[in-house]
VONUNU-196497 format. One record per residue (C-alpha): residue number from 1; residue in three letters; x, y, z. Coordinates in steps of 0.001 Angstrom, whole numbers, plus 500000, padded with zeros to 6 digits. Layout:
DRENSE     i    aa     east    north       up
DRENSE   NUM   ALA        X        Y        Z
...
***
This chain:
DRENSE     i    aa     east    north       up
DRENSE     1   MET   645613   923949   371927
DRENSE     2   ARG   642712   924952   374185
DRENSE     3   ILE   643614   925316   377861
DRENSE     4   VAL   641290   926557   380579
DRENSE     5   TRP   642664   927216   384079
DRENSE     6   LEU   640428   925822   386835
DRENSE     7   PHE   642260   926492   390099
DRENSE     8   LEU   645643   926728   391799
DRENSE     9   LEU   646068   925173   395245
DRENSE    10   ALA   649321   925712   397095
DRENSE    11   LEU   649982   923960   400385
DRENSE    12   PRO   650828   926287   403291
DRENSE    13   ALA   654401   927507   402960
DRENSE    14   ALA   656425   930607   403618
DRENSE    15   ALA   656713   933024   400716
DRENSE    16   GLU   660449   932430   400523
DRENSE    17   GLY   659706   928747   399867
DRENSE    18   GLU   657872   929546   396675
DRENSE    19   VAL   659398   929415   393212
DRENSE    20   ALA   658296   930965   389947
DRENSE    21   LEU   657906   928272   387317
DRENSE    22   GLU   658094   930137   384032
DRENSE    23   TRP   660033   930053   380802
DRENSE    24   LYS   662283   933077   380245
DRENSE    25   PHE   662809   934520   376781
DRENSE    26   ALA   664704   937210   374932
DRENSE    27   GLU   664929   937971   371253
DRENSE    28   GLY   667600   935783   369691
DRENSE    29   ASP   667229   932875   372140
DRENSE    30   VAL   667608   929468   370516
DRENSE    31   PHE   666252   926179   371901
DRENSE    32   GLU   666916   922700   370583
DRENSE    33   ILE   663921   920422   371128
DRENSE    34   SER   664098   916649   370803
DRENSE    35   VAL   660938   914551   370735
DRENSE    36   LYS   660710   910772   370809
DRENSE    37   ASN   657159   909538   370243
DRENSE    38   GLU   655675   906053   370265
DRENSE    39   ARG   651995   906159   369379
DRENSE    40   THR   649499   903412   368588
DRENSE    41   ALA   645962   903908   367321
DRENSE    42   GLY   643236   901326   366973
DRENSE    43   MET   639686   901210   365677
DRENSE    44   THR   637063   898485   366011
DRENSE    45   THR   633763   898294   364130
DRENSE    46   ALA   631394   895512   363144
DRENSE    47   ARG   633662   894945   360147
DRENSE    48   GLY   636732   894236   362233
DRENSE    49   THR   639738   895837   363911
DRENSE    50   LEU   642523   897992   362505
DRENSE    51   ASP   645626   898853   364511
DRENSE    52   THR   648447   901164   363459
DRENSE    53   SER   651589   902302   365217
DRENSE    54   PHE   653905   905246   364712
DRENSE    55   LYS   657429   905819   365973
DRENSE    56   VAL   658831   909281   365365
DRENSE    57   ASP   662108   910913   366403
DRENSE    58   VAL   662249   914667   365846
DRENSE    59   THR   665013   917162   366492
DRENSE    60   ALA   664073   920776   365858
DRENSE    61   VAL   665298   924261   366713
DRENSE    62   PHE   663047   927059   367947
DRENSE    63   THR   664531   930519   367378
DRENSE    64   VAL   662905   933455   369162
DRENSE    65   THR   662435   936428   366835
DRENSE    66   ALA   660306   938602   369153
DRENSE    67   VAL   658946   938670   372712
DRENSE    68   GLY   655613   940369   373382
DRENSE    69   GLN   654658   942456   376399
DRENSE    70   ASP   652825   939387   377720
DRENSE    71   GLY   656104   937457   377657
DRENSE    72   VAL   655088   935218   374776
DRENSE    73   ALA   657959   934274   372494
DRENSE    74   GLU   657294   934259   368768
DRENSE    75   GLY   659686   932607   366388
DRENSE    76   ASP   660490   929976   363808
DRENSE    77   LEU   660790   926226   364115
DRENSE    78   THR   663262   924439   361835
DRENSE    79   PHE   663976   920721   361652
DRENSE    80   LYS   667417   919205   362201
DRENSE    81   GLY   666364   915568   362112
DRENSE    82   LEU   663266   913478   361437
DRENSE    83   SER   663003   909703   361282
DRENSE    84   GLY   660607   906957   362242
DRENSE    85   THR   658384   904113   361128
DRENSE    86   VAL   654715   903439   360439
DRENSE    87   SER   653224   899978   361006
DRENSE    88   ALA   649894   898599   359778
DRENSE    89   PHE   648629   895217   358613
DRENSE    90   ALA   651761   893616   360107
DRENSE    91   LEU   653980   895687   357812
DRENSE    92   GLU   656493   898273   359007
DRENSE    93   GLN   657632   901039   356703
DRENSE    94   PRO   660215   903775   357351
DRENSE    95   LEU   659108   907366   357000
DRENSE    96   LYS   660150   908848   353678
DRENSE    97   VAL   661313   912414   354245
DRENSE    98   ASP   663470   914765   352189
DRENSE    99   LEU   665438   915976   355184
DRENSE   100   VAL   667623   918405   353231
DRENSE   101   ALA   664596   920207   351823
DRENSE   102   LEU   662867   920063   355216
DRENSE   103   GLN   665789   921716   356998
DRENSE   104   GLU   665485   924777   354760
DRENSE   105   LYS   661896   925521   355781
DRENSE   106   LYS   660741   927724   358673
DRENSE   107   ILE   657498   927128   360553
DRENSE   108   PRO   655912   929884   362688
DRENSE   109   ALA   655583   928907   366351
DRENSE   110   LYS   654901   930465   369747
DRENSE   111   LEU   655915   929545   373284
DRENSE   112   THR   654332   931138   376345
DRENSE   113   PRO   656004   931555   379757
DRENSE   114   ARG   653624   928810   380952
DRENSE   115   GLY   655042   926346   378417
DRENSE   116   GLN   652157   926358   375933
DRENSE   117   PHE   653904   925617   372634
DRENSE   118   THR   651833   926126   369495
DRENSE   119   ILE   652960   925443   365951
DRENSE   120   ASP   651202   926770   362856
DRENSE   121   ALA   649399   923570   361828
DRENSE   122   ALA   648839   924585   358214
DRENSE   123   ALA   652476   925609   357790
DRENSE   124   LEU   653679   922373   359390
DRENSE   125   LYS   651527   920329   357039
DRENSE   126   ALA   652745   922298   354029
DRENSE   127   VAL   656412   921963   354996
DRENSE   128   CYS   656237   918282   355916
DRENSE   129   ALA   653587   916909   353591
DRENSE   130   GLN   654960   913356   353724
DRENSE   131   VAL   654294   912970   357457
DRENSE   132   ASP   651472   914386   359589
DRENSE   133   LEU   653277   915558   362733
DRENSE   134   ASN   650492   917635   364266
DRENSE   135   ASP   649512   914931   366766
DRENSE   136   ASP   653140   914207   367630
DRENSE   137   LEU   654024   917846   368371
DRENSE   138   GLN   650916   918847   370360
DRENSE   139   ASN   651018   919500   374119
DRENSE   140   LEU   654759   918885   374246
DRENSE   141   PHE   655446   920550   377595
DRENSE   142   PRO   653667   920437   380952
DRENSE   143   VAL   651760   923692   381494
DRENSE   144   LEU   653137   925652   384447
DRENSE   145   PRO   651189   927568   387130
DRENSE   146   GLU   650375   931239   386740
DRENSE   147   GLU   651688   932184   390197
DRENSE   148   PRO   654757   931201   392265
DRENSE   149   VAL   654223   927940   394151
DRENSE   150   ALA   655798   925999   397002
DRENSE   151   LYS   656764   922351   397210
DRENSE   152   GLY   653607   920230   397240
DRENSE   153   ALA   651516   922741   395298
DRENSE   154   LYS   648994   921396   392793
DRENSE   155   TRP   647401   923039   389784
DRENSE   156   GLU   644674   921697   387556
DRENSE   157   LEU   643689   922518   383975
DRENSE   158   ASP   641662   921268   381045
DRENSE   159   VAL   643687   920134   378030
DRENSE   160   GLU   641754   919065   374942
DRENSE   161   ARG   639425   916250   376084
DRENSE   162   HIS   640972   915455   379456
DRENSE   163   LYS   642102   917120   382670
DRENSE   164   ASP   645685   917422   383914
DRENSE   165   GLU   646676   917776   387563
DRENSE   166   LEU   650322   918714   388099
DRENSE   167   THR   652389   918900   391279
DRENSE   168   LEU   655630   920597   392288
DRENSE   169   GLU   657200   917542   393880
DRENSE   170   ASP   660593   918927   394845
DRENSE   171   VAL   663129   921723   394386
DRENSE   172   ARG   666767   920625   394240
DRENSE   173   GLU   670028   922512   393999
DRENSE   174   ALA   673297   921298   392490
DRENSE   175   ASP   676299   923310   391326
DRENSE   176   GLY   674459   926519   392132
DRENSE   177   ARG   671521   925622   389875
DRENSE   178   ARG   668017   925057   391178
DRENSE   179   THR   665822   922476   389502
DRENSE   180   ALA   662104   921887   389986
DRENSE   181   ILE   660806   918318   389738
DRENSE   182   LEU   657223   918028   388494
DRENSE   183   GLY   654779   915151   388459
DRENSE   184   GLY   651199   914808   387371
DRENSE   185   THR   648292   912837   385996
DRENSE   186   SER   645894   913082   383067
DRENSE   187   LYS   642330   911866   383566
DRENSE   188   ALA   638896   911739   381999
DRENSE   189   ASP   635967   909392   382608
DRENSE   190   GLN   632859   910489   380764
DRENSE   191   LYS   629671   908785   379671
DRENSE   192   ALA   626799   910404   377837
DRENSE   193   ASP   623422   909195   376633
DRENSE   194   THR   621649   911829   374581
DRENSE   195   GLY   618355   909960   374619
DRENSE   196   THR   618327   910056   370838
DRENSE   197   ASP   619905   906681   370269
DRENSE   198   LEU   623449   907972   370747
DRENSE   199   LYS   625803   906912   373528
DRENSE   200   THR   629396   908015   374014
DRENSE   201   GLU   632153   907046   376401
DRENSE   202   LEU   635597   908516   376953
DRENSE   203   LYS   638271   907329   379352
DRENSE   204   VAL   641726   908887   379599
DRENSE   205   GLU   644551   907952   381953
DRENSE   206   GLY   648102   909243   381949
DRENSE   207   VAL   651144   910350   383934
DRENSE   208   TRP   653663   913214   383614
DRENSE   209   THR   657178   913636   384988
DRENSE   210   ALA   659382   916622   384218
DRENSE   211   SER   662435   918599   385285
DRENSE   212   PHE   662550   922398   384987
DRENSE   213   ASN   665716   924498   385240
DRENSE   214   LEU   664841   927441   387484
DRENSE   215   ALA   668192   929134   386895
DRENSE   216   ASP   667600   929907   383225
DRENSE   217   GLY   663854   929308   382897
DRENSE   218   THR   663964   926293   380603
DRENSE   219   LEU   662363   922868   380737
DRENSE   220   LYS   665115   920231   380799
DRENSE   221   TRP   663056   917156   380003
DRENSE   222   SER   659614   915656   380333
DRENSE   223   GLU   658103   912194   379973
DRENSE   224   GLN   654454   911434   379332
DRENSE   225   GLU   652361   908299   378998
DRENSE   226   LEU   648738   908603   377919
DRENSE   227   SER   645947   906178   377039
DRENSE   228   GLU   642596   907194   375556
DRENSE   229   ASP   639630   904907   374898
DRENSE   230   ALA   636428   906148   373279
DRENSE   231   VAL   633138   904569   372245
DRENSE   232   LEU   630481   905956   369911
DRENSE   233   GLU   627365   903796   369792
DRENSE   234   THR   624060   904095   367959
DRENSE   235   LYS   621261   901598   367462
DRENSE   236   GLU   622794   900464   364179
DRENSE   237   SER   626536   900650   364858
DRENSE   238   LYS   629333   900825   367383
DRENSE   239   LEU   632739   902435   366953
DRENSE   240   GLU   635556   901915   369451
DRENSE   241   THR   638832   903812   369225
DRENSE   242   ARG   641950   903654   371349
DRENSE   243   THR   645190   905578   371468
DRENSE   244   ARG   648367   904913   373407
DRENSE   245   LEU   651147   907494   373617
DRENSE   246   ARG   654596   907409   375117
DRENSE   247   ARG   656626   910588   374678
DRENSE   248   THR   660009   911833   375835
DRENSE   249   VAL   660971   915470   375286
DRENSE   250   GLY   664316   917150   375870
DRENSE   251   VAL   665165   920854   375661
DRENSE   252   VAL   668579   922516   375469
DRENSE   253   ARG   669044   926295   375404
DRENSE   254   LEU   671701   926781   372729
DRENSE   255   VAL   671789   930570   372743
DRENSE   256   GLY   670549   932873   375478
DRENSE   257   LYS   670631   933217   379220
***
C-alpha cells in the first residue's frame, strides 16, 4: 500500500484540546478483526458487458510478535472464519474454503501506529488459494495523522489511485473512556490525453466513518463506501471498468492494554 502524506491542517485550538490518534502495541497483543465486504466489478467493451459481485465475511486474529523502535507491530494473521459468495452471469456460488486447514496457517502482517495494515500478499495467496482476498483486505483502516490534532482538524493523503481527506469530527467520553469520531472522503477526477491516440479517465468518490478508542489505542470500527469508474480509449477500442465497494470493519483487542 503506497501512501504519501501531503499536509496536516489543524484548526486553531489549545494544546490541551489536541489528541494523539495512534495505535498502541506491545509484544503479545492480540486483535480480532472482522471484515464484511460487498464488492461489485464491471467491464464494458465493444463485445458487451460483464458484471461480477463478491460478498465476503472474514474474521481473523492479528497477534503481535514484535514491536520495532518506530512503533510498527509485526506479527501473524490467522483466520477464524471465512465465508461469502461470488456472482456472475446471473449465477451465485458460495465460496469453497477448507476452513480447518486455513485456520492452521499463519500469514505475516504489519500494522503501523498510523493504522497502515499490510499483509504479505504472496503468503495470503498461498494460504488461501481458493479465494483471492488481496483486494478485500487492502486499506482496511483509516490512516491517522502523524501529529496530535484537535477537533475539526483535517489531514490529506494519497492512497493508491485516489486521495483521502479525513477529519476529527468529535471527541466523546463515556465511562471514563475517550473515543474519537472520524469522517472523511475519497476523491479522484482525472482525465489524460497523451496525444498518441490514448485517452484515460478516472473518477473516484467515497466516504469514511470510524470510531477510535483513545484509551487503549485501538480502532473500534470503520465503514467505507467507494466507487471507481475508469475509461481506457484508443482509436480502435474502448474499455470501461467500474468498481463499487461497501466495507464494514470491526476491531476488538483480545489481549493487551
